[in-house]
N, C-alpha and C positions, 0 to 999 in steps of 0.2 A: 685571611679572608679564604684563602686557598685551603687551609687546613679545616676551617668551619664548614666549607662546601663538601670537601670529602667526608667529613663526619656526619653531615647532614645526608649525604648519599647513603652511607653506610647504614644509618638510622632507618630511614625510608625503606630500604631493601629488607632490612630485617623485621621491621614492622608490619610491613604490607605484604610481605612474600613475594616482592618483585624482584627480579634480578638487578644487580648494579649497572650491568649493560643498557637494560631497558630504561633505567632512570636516566642514565647519561644520554641516550640517543633522545630522550624527551627533553632533556636540558638543552640539548643543541637546538633542537628544533624550536624551543621557547625563546633562546638567546637570538636566533636569526630573525623570528618572528618579531622581537622588540626591537632589533636593529632597523629593520626595515620601515619602521613608524619614524625614526630619526629623519631630520631635513637632510636632503642630498644624499641619501643611502645608495649604495651602490647595488643594483639590481643582481649582479654575479656574486655577491659575497658569500662566503661559506663560514661556518664557525669550526674552529680547530680547539677541541678540549682536550687537555692532556689528563687522561685519567688517573696517573700515577701523582702528579703535583697538585692538580686541581685548576692550572692555569688555562685559561681560554683567551683567544683572540678572534678578532673578524677579520677575514682575510679575503682580498679581491684578486682574482687572477687577471694580470693584465700582460699584453703582448708588447715587448721593446720595439719601438720605432723610431724612425728620424725625426718624423713631424707627427704630432699627436693630432688626431681628428675627433677621437671619441675617448673623452677622459675616464668613462667609466670601465672601458675595455682595453686601453692603451696606455703606455708611458714612454716618456722621451728616453733616449740613448742616455742623454746626459744625467737624468735623475736616476736612473737604474744603475749606471756606474758609481753614483754616489753611494748606492746601497753594496754593490759589489762590482769592482773594477772589472771583474772578467765577463760580465753580461754583454751581449752584442745584440744586434739587431735581430728580430725574429724569436728571441728567447721569450718563454711564459714565464713570469715571476708572480708570487703571492705576495701582495702588499698589505701590510697591516693598516686597516681602516677603522680600527676600534675607536669610538668617540670617547671624548672624555667624560669622566662621570657617568659611564655607561653603565657601571656596576648597579648604582642606585635606581637609574633607571630602568634597568633590565628587571631589577628585583620586584620592583613595584609592577611592571608590565607582565611580568611572567608568573607572578603568584596563582592566579586563577587557572591559568592555561595549564601550569604543572600540576594543580589538584586535579584537575578534569583528566589529564592524561594518566596520571596514577590510578585514578578509579577506573579508567577503562582498561589498563593493564591488570589490576587485580580482578575486574570482572571476567577478563579474557582467560585469567589463569584459573579462576572459579570454575569456569564453563568448561574448560579442558579437562578439569581434575574429574569433576562430576560426569562429563558426557562419556569418559572411559569407563564409568561404572554404570551404565545404562544397561537395564536385564540383569542386575545384579541387587544383593541384598545390603541395605545401609540402616545403620542404628542412629536414632535420635531420641531427642527429648521432646514431649509436647510442649510447646511455648504458650500457645493461646489457642483458642476456639472461636471462630467467629463465623456467624450464619450456618452453622452446622459443620463448617470446613474446619480441618484440624491442621494447625502449621507446626511443622516439625523443625527444631532447631538442630543443624548438622555441624554446627561449630562455624565453618566459613560461608555457610549458606543457609538458607531456609526453604524447606521442602513444602508442598500442600496435598494434604490427603483430602480429597474432595468427596463427598456424600456418597457418590456412585461407586467409589473405592473402598468404602468402609465395610466392614462385617457388621450386619445387620443386628447380630446378637452381642456385639461388644460396646463396651461403654470407655470413653476416653476422658481422662482428667490431666490437668496440666502439672507438668513435672513427670509424668509417666515417661519410661523407657520404652520404647517399643523398636521392632524391627519392621522394616518396610522394604516392598520391591519398587526398583527406579522403573517406571515405565516410559517415561520420557524426559529430555532435558533440551530445554529451548534458550536460544540466545535472543534476550531483549535488549533495549535501551537502558533499562533497570537493572540489568545482570543476569545470571542464569536464571531461568525457572524451572524448578524441579517438580516433576509430577510422579508421586509415589502411590502405591496401592498395598492394601491387606488382601485383596480378593483374587489377585492375580494367580493362576496355578503355579506361575513360575516361583513364587513364594515359598510354596511348599517344596517343590523341587530344589531351591537352593538351601532351605533348611534342612533338607536330607543331606546334601552335599556337605553341609558344615558339620553336621552330626555323626556321619557315617565316613570314616576314613576310605573304605572299599570303594564307594563311589566317588570320592574325589580322586581317588589313585587310578580309577578306570578299570578295576578289577570287577566290580559290580556296576551294571548298566540301568539307569533309570529310563524306561522304555516308554513310559505314557503315565499322564496325570488326569484324573477327572476329580473335580471337585464342586462341591456346593457349600460356598464359604460359611462357617460358623456352625454347619450341621455335620457334614460328613464328606469324606475323600477317600479316593482309592487311587492306589499307584502300583505299577505293575513294573517289577525288576527281573533282572536278567545276571547270571553270573557267566563270566568268559573263563573262570577257573572252575573245574569240576569239583575241587576240592573246598570250594567256599560255597557256603549256604547264603544264596543272596537274602532270603526272607529273614533268616536268622541275623545276618549281618545288619538289616535295618532295624530290626526289633532291638538288639543289643543285650548285654547282659541283665537279666530280669527285667527287661524292657526298657531300660534306661535311655536308651537312644530316643526311641520313638515317644516315650513319655515327655522328655523335654520338648519335642517338637509339638505334642499335644498341649503341653502347658503354655507355651508360647502362643499358641492359636487359641486359648482359652476354652480347652477342652472339646476343640473339634474331634470328631472321631474319625480315625483313619484305619482303612484296611490295606494291608500290604499281599499282594499276590504275585505269584510268579508268572511271568511271560512265557509264552511257548508259542513255537513257528508253527504249530497245529491249531488251526483256529478252533477247532471243536474243543480241546484241550483248554486254550487259552480263554475262551469264553466260559467253560465250566469253572476255572478257577476265578475268573472275575465276579461270578455269582455268589462267591462266599460271603459269609458263612454257610448258604444253604447248599445241601447235598443233591448232585445233580444224577439222574439216572441215565439219561441218553441225550446227545446232541447231534443234530443234523444240519449241515449248512450249504448253503449255495453261494459258492464264490464269486459267480457272475453278478449276482444280485446283491451280494453282502449280507444276506439275511441269514438268520438261522432260528431252528425250532427246538426247544429245550423241553425235556420231561423232567419233572421233579416229583418226589413223593407226596402223597396228598398232604401229610402234616407239614410239608416243607413250603408249600406253595405261597402262603403269606410271607414267610421268611425270604424266599427268592424275591418276591416282587417288592418287599420292603414297605414301610409306611409310606402312604401317599405315592407309591411306585419309586421311591428313592433308590433301593438298591438296584432293581432292573435298570433304570435310568443312567446310574452312574456306571453300570458294566457296560452300557451300550456306549458311553461316552469315550470309556477307558479303551474298548476294543475297536471302536469305530464300526460296528455292525449292529443291525438292526435284530433284536432279540424277540422271539415270540415264546412265551413261557407257559407251559401247561401242566396239569397234575397228570398223575398215572391214571387216575379215573377218567378223567376228560379226554385223554387220549386214547384210552379203551373204548369210550364210547363214540368217538369219532371213528374210530377202526370197525366198529359195529354197523355204524352207519354207511360206512362204504361197501361193507360185505352184502348189506341188504339191497343196495344199488341193482339194477337190472343188468345182466351180462350185456357186454356190447357197448354200454353207455360210455361216453369219453368221460374220465375222470378230470378231475381239475388240478391239473399239472403235477411236475414230479415231486414237487414238497409235500403233496398229501400222501402220496404212494410211499414217500421216505417215512412219513408219521406212521401210516399201516405197518411198515416193516418193523417198526420199533427197534433199532439197532440196539445192540449192547453199549452201555457207557463207556467212553473210553478212558483209558487210565489216566486218572487226574491227581495232579500233584496236589498235597496238602497245602492249603493256603493259610497265612497267618492273618487272624483279624485281631487288630489291635485297638480296641475300644477301651474308652475311659469309663463306660456305664457297665457294670457286671451284668445288665439283663439284655445286651445287644442280641444274644442268641435266641432270645424270645421276642425279638423286636416284630411288631406288626405294623 
């Protein structure tokens, strides 16, 4: 019986991924619960389980006294000395109160309780494992799709990819392997509830950390991410080592690194630009692939005025304003884009104004001055479509 108990504990530990100590603690709690259902059970009783041999006993602590007044808490000196002649009044001894045939009774009473405790322990382990992976990438297989929600099998647990976190241009099929970003892990009565996303900017960041060793090692820092899921994204990177080209490291040999990410995101376009501490240079880089003539900034208002060649205006703004919108998200600056002809026309209007009339702010004066373009680093544009540079 004892050997069978040890074998059962070892099997459960391996099968459920729960430590043997947790199982033994649960078994002790189950045994004492079963004992207290016995007639005349001692309320002070405890279980002693030998985890090496599998032997267990129900023990009740009792104080040795001359005259017994409380049988649950006291034992007579005469009875105690039968057990051990060295006992004297005032000693506390553990008396074996295990009922006869207790093993069969305990097994029947403990079965459901033990199953429940094991489930709780298993859920707790799963929650602890996945809660540590929040804000990280996880790979799973699509198990089923119900009411447009996608359920992803993660092995020990199941994650849900709700409609709001799905990329609009993607299609999902049962059996498909996908990478997701763990947004939240909740602890519920039914176990860990894992919410994942395919639209979160963190997914793009983690994918670059996986693909680019320089980012993982900290040589290249990913400063900012702006994303319109399924369509286009921009990332700003910076190198802590002057000898390492941050943009080239992200692109990889022949574009392999960024292409792997583009493929994972089902052909989402990705622009990689160089971060700069000078806001004007950074904004010019962020508007890539458009060429910038000049940038003036108002650091107090976090606004900027950008001048681009006439033929580059549509490229700078992008289709439905996408390029300008992503650049603004990436830099966290408000960006006003004008063509050279528009800027020149504005300058002429200001020159025609009567002398002494108050001009409308320093920003307009900056436009009139038309400062020369800051020295802008070449930005890498990693697109999966050949016609990006003519995008309208």
